[in-house]
Each structure stands twice: as C-alpha cells, then as structure tokens.
Backbone as CSV, one residue per row, in Angstrom:
resi,resn,N_x,N_y,N_z,CA_x,CA_y,CA_z,C_x,C_y,C_z
1,MET,15.362,109.601,-71.732,16.518,109.112,-70.958,16.126,108.944,-69.518
2,ALA,15.323,109.940,-69.100,14.896,109.864,-67.695,14.031,108.686,-67.458
3,ASN,13.187,108.342,-68.400,12.318,107.154,-68.230,13.128,105.875,-68.245
4,LYS,14.102,105.804,-69.066,14.978,104.623,-69.151,15.719,104.413,-67.872
5,GLY,16.110,105.507,-67.312,16.837,105.400,-66.024,15.916,104.925,-64.956
6,LYS,14.679,105.374,-64.975,13.713,104.920,-63.945,13.413,103.454,-64.089
7,GLN,13.316,102.980,-65.347,13.028,101.563,-65.572,14.160,100.687,-65.058
8,GLN,15.389,101.078,-65.305,16.522,100.279,-64.819,16.542,100.263,-63.320
9,SER,16.223,101.499,-62.772,16.229,101.547,-61.312,15.174,100.656,-60.746
10,THR,14.052,100.641,-61.425,12.938,99.777,-60.948,13.297,98.320,-61.083
11,ALA,13.930,97.973,-62.171,14.330,96.555,-62.382,15.319,96.092,-61.343
12,ARG,16.208,96.986,-60.964,17.220,96.587,-59.970,16.598,96.387,-58.618
13,THR,15.640,97.290,-58.367,15.049,97.156,-57.041,14.141,95.949,-56.938
14,SER,13.643,95.507,-58.083,12.756,94.318,-58.041,13.538,93.034,-57.949
15,ALA,14.768,93.019,-58.333,15.569,91.771,-58.276,15.763,91.248,-56.877
16,PRO,16.097,92.154,-55.962,16.219,91.639,-54.599,14.930,91.074,-54.105
17,ALA,13.876,91.652,-54.579,12.574,91.103,-54.132,12.438,89.666,-54.563
18,LYS,12.932,89.323,-55.765,12.892,87.932,-56.227,13.763,87.055,-55.375
19,GLY,14.927,87.616,-55.077,15.818,86.841,-54.196,15.224,86.650,-52.852
20,ALA,14.565,87.717,-52.425,13.929,87.597,-51.115,12.847,86.579,-51.144
21,ALA,12.176,86.533,-52.328,11.105,85.518,-52.441,11.672,84.134,-52.376
22,ARG,12.843,83.942,-52.975,13.478,82.604,-52.902,13.858,82.268,-51.479
23,GLY,14.395,83.304,-50.876,14.786,83.032,-49.480,13.594,82.716,-48.652
24,SER,12.505,83.449,-48.941,11.296,83.186,-48.156,10.765,81.788,-48.425
25,SER,10.899,81.357,-49.714,10.402,79.998,-50.064,11.229,78.932,-49.395
26,ARG,12.552,79.097,-49.308,13.420,78.089,-48.665,13.162,78.024,-47.180
27,ALA,12.940,79.274,-46.652,12.716,79.270,-45.201,11.415,78.615,-44.854
28,GLY,10.439,78.767,-45.739,9.122,78.192,-45.414,9.052,76.709,-45.643
29,THR,9.939,76.066,-46.418,9.912,74.597,-46.691,10.826,73.866,-45.722
30,PRO,10.339,72.964,-44.946,11.212,72.256,-43.985,12.188,71.362,-44.693
31,GLY,13.427,71.218,-44.184,14.432,70.355,-44.803,14.152,68.869,-44.558
32,LYS,13.850,68.499,-43.317,13.548,67.095,-42.947,12.405,67.103,-41.958
33,SER,11.549,66.044,-42.068,10.421,65.942,-41.125,10.904,65.404,-39.787
34,ALA,10.331,65.838,-38.682,10.733,65.365,-37.322,10.296,63.918,-37.086
35,PRO,11.106,63.068,-36.399,10.745,61.644,-36.157,9.489,61.549,-35.321
36,ALA,8.644,60.530,-35.729,7.375,60.324,-34.988,7.647,59.692,-33.627
37,ASN,6.798,59.999,-32.634,6.970,59.436,-31.276,6.699,57.930,-31.273
38,ARG,7.658,57.090,-30.671,7.466,55.627,-30.570,6.398,55.297,-29.536
39,ARG,5.672,54.060,-29.776,4.609,53.613,-28.852,5.228,52.881,-27.671
40,ARG,4.878,53.285,-26.460,5.451,52.666,-25.249,4.835,51.286,-25.020
41,PRO,5.647,50.228,-24.585,5.107,48.868,-24.305,4.067,48.929,-23.202
42,SER,3.121,47.964,-23.265,2.046,47.884,-22.268,2.592,47.319,-20.949
43,PRO,1.868,47.493,-19.816,2.306,46.936,-18.520,2.450,45.415,-18.555
44,ALA,1.614,44.717,-19.351,1.708,43.240,-19.432,3.047,42.807,-19.997
45,VAL,3.551,43.563,-20.994,4.844,43.215,-21.588,5.934,43.382,-20.555
46,TYR,5.872,44.514,-19.778,6.865,44.706,-18.728,6.797,43.561,-17.711
47,ARG,5.596,43.100,-17.379,5.445,42.028,-16.379,6.037,40.709,-16.882
48,ARG,5.803,40.386,-18.160,6.373,39.163,-18.716,7.893,39.229,-18.762
49,ARG,8.398,40.401,-19.096,9.864,40.539,-19.131,10.462,40.326,-17.746
50,ARG,9.795,40.886,-16.722,10.305,40.697,-15.357,10.263,39.218,-14.948
51,GLN,9.189,38.495,-15.357,9.088,37.065,-15.017,10.195,36.251,-15.675
52,VAL,10.503,36.561,-16.943,11.569,35.842,-17.646,12.906,36.061,-16.952
53,VAL,13.167,37.317,-16.596,14.429,37.633,-15.928,14.505,36.942,-14.572
54,PHE,13.387,36.947,-13.840,13.365,36.311,-12.514,13.567,34.799,-12.616
55,GLY,12.932,34.154,-13.637,13.107,32.707,-13.828,14.537,32.355,-14.166
56,ALA,15.161,33.160,-15.035,16.553,32.899,-15.385,17.453,33.032,-14.163
57,LEU,17.138,33.999,-13.302,17.929,34.189,-12.088,17.799,32.978,-11.152
58,LEU,16.570,32.450,-11.008,16.381,31.249,-10.170,17.129,30.053,-10.727
59,LEU,17.127,29.884,-12.059,17.852,28.767,-12.681,19.339,28.856,-12.401
60,VAL,19.894,30.045,-12.506,21.322,30.234,-12.226,21.628,29.893,-10.779
61,ILE,20.738,30.334,-9.853,20.959,30.044,-8.426,20.905,28.541,-8.181
62,ALA,19.929,27.833,-8.823,19.801,26.387,-8.635,21.038,25.653,-9.141
63,LEU,21.562,26.069,-10.293,22.772,25.437,-10.835,23.952,25.637,-9.889
64,ILE,24.053,26.832,-9.322,25.159,27.098,-8.398,25.041,26.231,-7.156
65,VAL,23.803,26.144,-6.593,23.605,25.330,-5.388,23.894,23.864,-5.675
66,GLY,23.408,23.352,-6.855,23.670,21.956,-7.208,25.144,21.662,-7.339
67,GLY,25.883,22.584,-7.934,27.322,22.378,-8.061,28.011,22.344,-6.722
68,VAL,27.550,23.201,-5.787,28.157,23.210,-4.446,27.869,21.900,-3.725
69,VAL,26.614,21.409,-3.836,26.267,20.139,-3.171,27.071,18.986,-3.732
70,ALA,27.197,18.906,-5.068,27.966,17.827,-5.683,29.418,17.880,-5.259
71,LEU,29.969,19.092,-5.212,31.365,19.235,-4.806,31.541,18.826,-3.352
72,THR,30.572,19.190,-2.489,30.661,18.818,-1.067,30.610,17.307,-0.903
73,GLY,29.692,16.627,-1.659,29.608,15.168,-1.563,30.878,14.500,-2.034
74,ALA,31.486,15.030,-3.092,32.723,14.432,-3.599,33.854,14.585,-2.597
75,LEU,33.893,15.747,-1.947,34.955,15.963,-0.963,34.734,15.148,0.296
76,ALA,33.468,14.789,0.606,33.216,14.009,1.828,33.790,12.620,1.736
77,GLY,33.831,12.027,0.507,34.471,10.718,0.336,33.646,9.571,0.871
78,ASN,32.247,9.618,0.834,31.416,8.501,1.296,31.617,7.310,0.366
79,PRO,31.922,6.090,0.887,32.175,4.931,0.023,30.913,4.410,-0.637
80,GLU,29.742,4.561,-0.010,28.505,4.028,-0.556,27.429,5.099,-0.488
81,PRO,26.488,5.074,-1.441,25.393,6.043,-1.375,24.474,5.736,-0.209
82,GLN,23.929,6.761,0.380,23.020,6.600,1.499,21.599,6.489,0.971
83,ALA,20.872,5.477,1.463,19.493,5.282,1.026,18.607,6.345,1.650
84,VAL,17.774,6.910,0.848,16.834,7.921,1.316,15.436,7.454,0.957
85,SER,14.579,7.428,1.933,13.205,7.000,1.696,12.353,8.199,1.370
86,THR,11.784,8.183,0.183,10.900,9.265,-0.238,9.582,8.677,-0.682
87,PRO,8.484,9.319,-0.332,7.180,8.796,-0.752,7.000,8.925,-2.248
88,ASP,6.443,7.893,-2.845,6.176,7.877,-4.272,4.679,7.783,-4.467
89,VAL,4.126,8.825,-5.023,2.667,8.866,-5.180,2.190,7.768,-6.102
90,SER,3.036,7.412,-7.112,2.603,6.406,-8.076,2.482,5.036,-7.463
91,THR,3.219,4.750,-6.354,3.157,3.434,-5.723,2.416,3.458,-4.409
92,ALA,1.729,4.537,-4.109,0.986,4.618,-2.855,-0.138,3.588,-2.875
93,PRO,-0.313,2.807,-1.772,-1.347,1.776,-1.764,-2.730,2.395,-1.771
94,THR,-3.609,1.762,-2.485,-5.003,2.169,-2.508,-5.850,1.044,-1.957
95,GLN,-7.110,1.287,-1.783,-8.003,0.279,-1.225,-8.058,-0.918,-2.159
96,GLY,-7.842,-2.097,-1.586,-7.892,-3.319,-2.375,-6.561,-3.755,-2.919
97,THR,-5.468,-2.994,-2.639,-4.147,-3.380,-3.092,-3.272,-3.685,-1.896
98,VAL,-2.155,-4.342,-2.151,-1.213,-4.714,-1.093,-0.017,-3.803,-1.180
99,PRO,0.394,-3.144,-0.077,1.555,-2.245,-0.119,2.802,-2.978,-0.545
100,THR,3.699,-2.223,-1.227,4.965,-2.807,-1.658,5.780,-3.236,-0.447
101,GLY,6.380,-4.438,-0.538,7.219,-4.935,0.545,6.502,-5.911,1.454
102,SER,5.178,-5.991,1.384,4.456,-6.951,2.200,4.115,-8.165,1.356
103,ALA,4.072,-9.304,1.993,3.826,-10.554,1.279,2.362,-10.649,0.902
104,ALA,2.120,-10.823,-0.376,0.741,-10.951,-0.843,0.339,-12.420,-0.779
105,PRO,-0.795,-12.722,-0.193,-1.212,-14.118,-0.133,-1.497,-14.658,-1.527
106,SER,-0.935,-15.804,-1.828,-1.161,-16.425,-3.124,-2.431,-17.253,-3.080
107,PRO,-3.327,-17.021,-4.050,-4.574,-17.779,-4.020,-4.363,-19.266,-4.213
108,SER,-3.230,-19.642,-4.881,-2.983,-21.054,-5.134,-2.162,-21.714,-4.028
109,ALA,-1.673,-20.892,-3.050,-0.849,-21.461,-1.987,-1.701,-22.335,-1.084
110,SER,-1.155,-23.474,-0.685,-1.866,-24.387,0.204,-0.909,-24.830,1.298
111,PRO,-1.415,-25.167,2.475,-0.535,-25.595,3.555,0.194,-26.877,3.208
112,THR,1.385,-27.033,3.801,2.177,-28.231,3.556,1.443,-29.455,4.090
113,PRO,1.252,-30.477,3.244,0.516,-31.654,3.713,1.270,-32.388,4.814
114,VAL,0.517,-32.966,5.724,1.085,-33.697,6.862,0.638,-35.151,6.766
115,CYS,1.535,-36.042,7.132,1.221,-37.473,7.072,0.000,-37.798,7.933
116,ASP,-0.910,-38.541,7.351,-2.102,-38.987,8.062,-2.065,-40.514,8.126
117,PHE,-1.760,-41.043,9.327,-1.638,-42.489,9.459,-2.984,-43.189,9.305
118,ASN,-4.052,-42.444,9.416,-5.365,-43.051,9.187,-5.545,-43.472,7.741
119,LEU,-4.739,-42.884,6.846,-4.827,-43.214,5.425,-3.826,-44.292,5.018
120,MET,-3.095,-44.831,5.984,-2.210,-45.971,5.715,-3.052,-47.242,5.753
121,THR,-2.897,-48.090,4.763,-3.679,-49.326,4.685,-2.765,-50.544,4.604
122,VAL,-3.285,-51.675,5.069,-2.565,-52.949,5.036,-3.421,-53.948,4.269
123,ALA,-2.788,-54.657,3.339,-3.489,-55.662,2.531,-2.764,-56.992,2.616
124,ALA,-3.542,-58.095,2.500,-2.981,-59.448,2.553,-3.300,-60.182,1.258
125,LYS,-2.384,-61.050,0.843,-2.645,-61.908,-0.317,-1.728,-63.117,-0.269
126,THR,-2.126,-64.134,-1.010,-1.308,-65.338,-1.159,-0.912,-65.464,-2.618
127,ASP,0.156,-66.188,-2.874,0.614,-66.312,-4.255,-0.242,-67.261,-5.084
128,LYS,-1.074,-68.102,-4.379,-1.977,-69.008,-5.084,-3.287,-69.110,-4.307
129,PRO,-4.369,-69.452,-5.008,-5.622,-69.660,-4.281,-5.707,-71.047,-3.649
130,ALA,-4.908,-72.004,-4.166,-4.933,-73.379,-3.640,-3.543,-73.992,-3.806
131,TYR,-3.218,-74.916,-2.853,-1.873,-75.514,-2.838,-1.967,-77.042,-2.772
132,GLY,-0.997,-77.638,-3.441,-0.902,-79.095,-3.393,-0.305,-79.566,-2.084
133,PRO,-0.237,-80.870,-1.866,0.243,-81.417,-0.591,1.665,-80.991,-0.223
134,GLU,2.512,-80.767,-1.216,3.905,-80.430,-0.932,4.217,-78.943,-1.108
135,GLU,3.247,-78.164,-1.471,3.476,-76.738,-1.716,3.287,-75.937,-0.432
136,LYS,4.121,-74.939,-0.310,4.051,-74.066,0.870,3.570,-72.674,0.445
137,PRO,2.531,-72.145,1.090,1.996,-70.840,0.703,2.990,-69.708,0.989
138,LEU,3.008,-68.744,0.096,3.796,-67.524,0.301,2.817,-66.417,0.685
139,LEU,2.957,-65.937,1.925,2.058,-64.899,2.440,2.703,-63.529,2.227
140,THR,1.929,-62.592,1.696,2.453,-61.251,1.376,1.639,-60.181,2.089
141,MET,2.350,-59.258,2.738,1.736,-58.098,3.382,2.136,-56.852,2.593
142,THR,1.159,-56.002,2.266,1.417,-54.771,1.515,0.929,-53.577,2.322
143,ILE,1.825,-52.610,2.563,1.497,-51.387,3.293,1.479,-50.246,2.279
144,THR,0.374,-49.519,2.180,0.198,-48.470,1.176,-0.118,-47.141,1.852
145,ASN,0.510,-46.081,1.338,0.240,-44.726,1.810,-0.843,-44.115,0.922
146,GLY,-2.045,-44.001,1.448,-3.138,-43.422,0.681,-3.314,-41.935,0.894
147,GLY,-2.387,-41.280,1.608,-2.492,-39.849,1.867,-1.811,-39.009,0.808
148,THR,-1.653,-37.725,1.117,-1.024,-36.780,0.190,0.352,-36.334,0.648
149,ALA,0.843,-36.893,1.733,2.157,-36.518,2.262,2.968,-37.775,2.545
150,PRO,4.292,-37.696,2.446,5.126,-38.851,2.783,4.937,-39.219,4.255
151,CYS,5.051,-40.522,4.551,4.896,-41.008,5.925,6.064,-41.914,6.280
152,GLU,6.595,-41.712,7.480,7.625,-42.620,8.003,6.916,-43.719,8.788
153,VAL,7.115,-44.942,8.340,6.378,-46.071,8.905,7.366,-47.132,9.370
154,ASN,7.089,-47.698,10.539,7.889,-48.816,11.045,7.346,-50.093,10.428
155,VAL,8.104,-50.633,9.473,7.681,-51.858,8.790,8.558,-53.044,9.228
156,GLY,9.121,-52.950,10.413,9.972,-54.031,10.922,9.149,-55.189,11.474
157,THR,9.827,-56.286,11.785,9.158,-57.480,12.318,8.560,-57.231,13.698
158,SER,9.009,-56.150,14.376,8.428,-55.822,15.679,6.973,-55.388,15.555
159,GLN,6.568,-54.968,14.358,5.208,-54.480,14.126,4.371,-55.440,13.287
160,MET,4.996,-56.403,12.625,4.281,-57.288,11.692,3.756,-58.550,12.373
161,GLU,2.633,-59.014,11.848,2.092,-60.312,12.275,1.351,-60.949,11.096
162,TYR,1.671,-62.224,10.854,0.968,-63.020,9.849,0.116,-64.029,10.611
163,LEU,-1.174,-63.872,10.501,-2.097,-64.685,11.302,-2.952,-65.544,10.379
164,LEU,-2.982,-66.910,10.702,-3.781,-67.870,9.932,-4.840,-68.483,10.833
165,MET,-6.037,-68.556,10.275,-7.167,-69.112,11.016,-7.878,-70.146,10.149
166,SER,-8.555,-71.061,10.835,-9.455,-71.997,10.173,-10.784,-71.901,10.908
167,GLY,-11.651,-71.056,10.377,-12.871,-70.749,11.124,-12.503,-69.935,12.353
168,SER,-12.882,-70.450,13.521,-12.524,-69.799,14.787,-11.269,-70.398,15.407
169,ASP,-10.664,-71.384,14.739,-9.471,-72.062,15.256,-8.229,-71.275,14.841
170,ARG,-7.446,-70.877,15.830,-6.203,-70.141,15.569,-5.143,-71.160,15.181
171,ILE,-4.656,-71.079,13.927,-3.729,-72.071,13.412,-2.275,-71.630,13.573
172,PHE,-1.977,-70.373,13.181,-0.577,-69.929,13.155,-0.506,-68.419,13.344
173,SER,0.576,-67.967,14.056,0.927,-66.550,14.151,2.437,-66.421,14.119
174,SER,2.925,-65.497,13.331,4.371,-65.285,13.219,4.962,-64.752,14.507
175,LYS,4.139,-64.260,15.424,4.637,-63.717,16.678,4.788,-64.779,17.764
176,ASP,4.169,-65.952,17.581,4.192,-66.943,18.660,5.617,-67.351,19.015
177,CYS,6.439,-67.585,18.041,7.803,-68.076,18.295,8.871,-67.059,17.894
178,GLN,8.487,-65.813,17.780,9.440,-64.764,17.402,10.305,-64.424,18.608
179,THR,11.619,-64.555,18.459,12.523,-64.345,19.587,12.887,-62.877,19.792
180,GLY,12.916,-62.096,18.749,13.273,-60.669,18.900,12.858,-59.895,17.668
181,GLY,11.868,-59.054,17.829,11.439,-58.252,16.680,12.368,-57.074,16.448
182,GLU,12.503,-56.664,15.217,13.358,-55.537,14.848,12.512,-54.409,14.258
183,ASP,12.991,-53.171,14.499,12.341,-51.996,13.911,12.999,-51.665,12.577
184,LEU,12.189,-51.244,11.651,12.697,-50.814,10.345,11.823,-49.651,9.862
185,ILE,12.370,-48.423,9.935,11.620,-47.233,9.557,11.854,-46.953,8.077
186,LYS,10.750,-46.827,7.350,10.832,-46.500,5.935,9.883,-45.343,5.631
187,THR,10.315,-44.500,4.690,9.459,-43.398,4.237,8.677,-43.858,3.020
188,ILE,7.370,-43.851,3.163,6.506,-44.276,2.060,5.876,-43.024,1.452
189,GLN,6.127,-42.818,0.184,5.600,-41.651,-0.516,4.104,-41.821,-0.795
190,PRO,3.404,-40.714,-1.029,1.966,-40.810,-1.315,1.689,-41.720,-2.506
191,GLY,0.768,-42.644,-2.314,0.392,-43.566,-3.380,1.347,-44.731,-3.557
192,LYS,2.410,-44.799,-2.765,3.388,-45.877,-2.889,3.173,-46.929,-1.798
193,SER,3.840,-48.082,-1.986,3.635,-49.220,-1.077,4.966,-49.872,-0.720
194,GLU,4.937,-50.590,0.394,6.034,-51.466,0.820,5.442,-52.858,1.009
195,THR,6.186,-53.877,0.589,5.692,-55.254,0.712,6.679,-56.103,1.498
196,ALA,6.135,-57.123,2.169,6.959,-58.079,2.918,6.362,-59.468,2.707
197,ASN,7.222,-60.454,2.508,6.784,-61.831,2.240,7.170,-62.757,3.385
198,PHE,6.320,-63.730,3.607,6.583,-64.724,4.650,6.168,-66.108,4.118
199,PRO,7.142,-67.017,3.961,6.800,-68.375,3.512,6.324,-69.230,4.708
200,TRP,5.094,-69.662,4.638,4.529,-70.477,5.741,4.913,-71.935,5.532
201,GLN,5.385,-72.567,6.604,5.876,-73.951,6.539,4.771,-74.990,6.765
202,ARG,3.525,-74.558,6.753,2.371,-75.427,6.972,2.450,-76.080,8.347
203,ASN,2.802,-75.273,9.338,2.903,-75.745,10.711,1.920,-74.979,11.595
204,ARG,1.682,-75.524,12.772,0.813,-74.861,13.751,1.677,-74.292,14.872
205,THR,1.189,-73.225,15.522,1.894,-72.610,16.655,0.877,-72.243,17.722
206,LEU,1.429,-72.069,18.935,0.630,-71.598,20.060,1.287,-70.351,20.628
207,GLU,0.512,-69.492,21.288,1.069,-68.295,21.905,2.149,-68.692,22.911
208,GLY,3.251,-67.957,22.898,4.375,-68.287,23.768,5.243,-69.390,23.210
209,CYS,4.918,-69.842,21.974,5.688,-70.884,21.282,5.667,-72.205,22.050
210,ALA,4.518,-72.513,22.652,4.370,-73.812,23.336,4.412,-74.938,22.305
211,ALA,4.833,-76.108,22.761,4.986,-77.263,21.862,3.612,-77.746,21.411
212,ILE,3.537,-78.102,20.144,2.304,-78.630,19.567,2.684,-79.580,18.430
213,THR,2.051,-80.730,18.414,2.379,-81.738,17.398,1.335,-81.788,16.281
214,ALA,0.210,-81.180,16.479,-0.845,-81.241,15.461,-0.421,-80.479,14.216
215,LYS,-0.904,-80.951,13.091,-0.618,-80.334,11.806,-1.912,-79.739,11.238
216,PRO,-1.763,-78.712,10.398,-2.947,-78.169,9.745,-3.575,-79.243,8.846
217,GLY,-4.871,-79.232,8.791,-5.555,-80.215,7.951,-5.331,-79.942,6.478
218,ALA,-5.477,-80.971,5.652,-5.334,-80.867,4.205,-6.586,-81.477,3.575
219,GLY,-6.424,-81.969,2.372,-7.566,-82.601,1.710,-8.634,-81.611,1.311
220,GLY,-8.241,-80.381,0.999,-9.210,-79.383,0.546,-9.702,-78.456,1.644
221,ALA,-9.000,-78.404,2.792,-9.411,-77.523,3.886,-9.111,-76.061,3.523
222,TYR,-9.982,-75.157,3.992,-9.820,-73.732,3.718,-9.291,-73.010,4.952
223,TYR,-8.436,-72.003,4.670,-7.839,-71.189,5.724,-7.961,-69.712,5.319
224,THR,-7.807,-68.858,6.310,-7.800,-67.417,6.028,-6.487,-66.816,6.526
225,PHE,-6.031,-65.860,5.781,-4.790,-65.157,6.124,-5.139,-63.693,6.383
226,GLU,-4.649,-63.178,7.534,-4.832,-61.775,7.918,-3.475,-61.166,8.232
227,ALA,-3.167,-60.031,7.590,-1.900,-59.328,7.817,-2.137,-58.173,8.773
228,ARG,-1.200,-58.017,9.724,-1.319,-56.941,10.703,-0.009,-56.164,10.778
229,LEU,-0.140,-54.838,10.908,1.016,-53.958,11.110,0.632,-52.986,12.207
230,GLY,1.241,-53.172,13.387,0.876,-52.350,14.525,-0.587,-52.554,14.864
231,ASN,-1.356,-51.469,14.861,-2.781,-51.562,15.162,-3.649,-51.620,13.910
232,LYS,-3.056,-51.832,12.760,-3.812,-51.917,11.512,-3.875,-53.365,11.043
233,SER,-5.038,-53.748,10.537,-5.249,-55.116,10.062,-5.821,-55.094,8.660
234,SER,-5.508,-56.131,7.912,-6.027,-56.252,6.553,-7.332,-57.039,6.560
235,ALA,-7.981,-57.039,5.423,-9.115,-57.939,5.230,-8.578,-59.367,5.100
236,LYS,-9.392,-60.329,5.456,-8.955,-61.731,5.416,-9.017,-62.278,3.992
237,VAL,-7.998,-63.062,3.651,-7.911,-63.689,2.336,-7.969,-65.209,2.512
238,ALA,-8.839,-65.845,1.775,-9.007,-67.314,1.897,-8.145,-68.056,0.882
239,PHE,-7.665,-69.206,1.290,-6.909,-70.102,0.391,-7.194,-71.546,0.809
240,GLN,-6.771,-72.472,-0.024,-7.087,-73.879,0.179,-5.824,-74.727,0.231
241,LEU,-5.817,-75.697,1.169,-4.708,-76.650,1.261,-5.207,-78.028,0.826
242,ASN,-4.507,-78.636,-0.097,-4.847,-79.984,-0.559,-3.831,-80.999,-0.036
C-alpha cells in the first residue's frame, strides 16, 4: 500500500512537470517573426524627386504669370496687336545671301531701253521703175525705227524733203515752193515704219520758188530720187521718164 501511494504521489508530481514542459515549449517558440528592415532610397533617387517637384513648381508659376499677362492685355483694350521685332536664327543672313527685306538684283533684269535716233532710217522708192509720157511718178518716203525702244519722231512736212536730180542738175525739191511746213509727232515702235507719199507733177522748181519754164527731159531720161527727214537722208533711187 505504501508503494502504491508513493507511485501515485510520484505520478502527480510529474504531471506538472509535463505542463511546465508545454509552457516552456510555447514560451520558447515565437508567435510571429519581426518585420524585416526596409532598404532606404539612394541619394540619386532623392535628387530626381526634388528635380521633378521643382519642375512642376516652375510650370505652375509660368501658367500663373501667363494668365496674368493675358488678363492684363485684355483689360488694356488695345485695338491692334503691336509688332515686335525678334531675331530669327533660321532667317539670319549668311555669306552669299541677301537679307530679308532688301531687293535682290535679278540676273535677267535689264535697263529700260531708250530711243536711239541714230537707229532711225529713211528710205526712198518709186511706184514704178519707168514712166510713160503721161504718167506721174509717186514718190514714197519710209521712216523706220531700227532700235529697241519706241521713238517719237516729227514726220511732218516741216521735216520732209523730196529731192530729184538728173546727174548734178537739181530738178525738183518739195521745199522750194512750200509755203508753211507743219509738225506731226508720231511714236514709232521698234521695228515699225511710217510712210509718206508725194505725187510729182513732172515739173521743175528753183530754191525760193523762183519762176522757171523749163520742163524735165523725157525720151528715156534717168532721174534719181532722194528722201530726207530732218538731218537724215535716204539712198538715191533711179527711175526713168519716157
């Protein structure tokens, strides 16, 4: 009996030890692990963040300033925009170029042509090379502009002369008996001509329109006609009177 009592006593005393062991096991096992320490950002990341924030701040300031300027301009009530001259690098003149706004010389430009009276010519002709006893020659004077510019020319009777010769014998001049010459200014274009006709009555004249009874010879006699305009003379043209 005594041994049985000792065994029970021993069993009871060992039970708390088991409980204590459980308690010791729970105490020794952690419930949750502690959170690991986070990695701190590098200085470069902080610098980029500061730059982004600073840029956003400048943008906000610029928008505010722009709005104030626009509002001020609207309140000012200017009727027209004011021109502002600003340099443009893209249009800056370089060597060999002509600045904007200056007249560039055109390679095809040429000076305006001017009338050259030296290029005005006078020509004489008759309507036939030979005339019968009753036919009267028609004398024609042609004035031609051989220049490159229009010319104003006096083609009036004050400048014209129809002169007929037979060898060295002066037969007829339209100026001998002319009572009053008239001026007639005409513009002759380059390459164009003006003509004037004079029907000769087969008569003779003297300077100053002195009286003369002699008649030009016939029977196959040859004469020359020379047209004059001012100080210009034509080549002589020969014709025959029968």
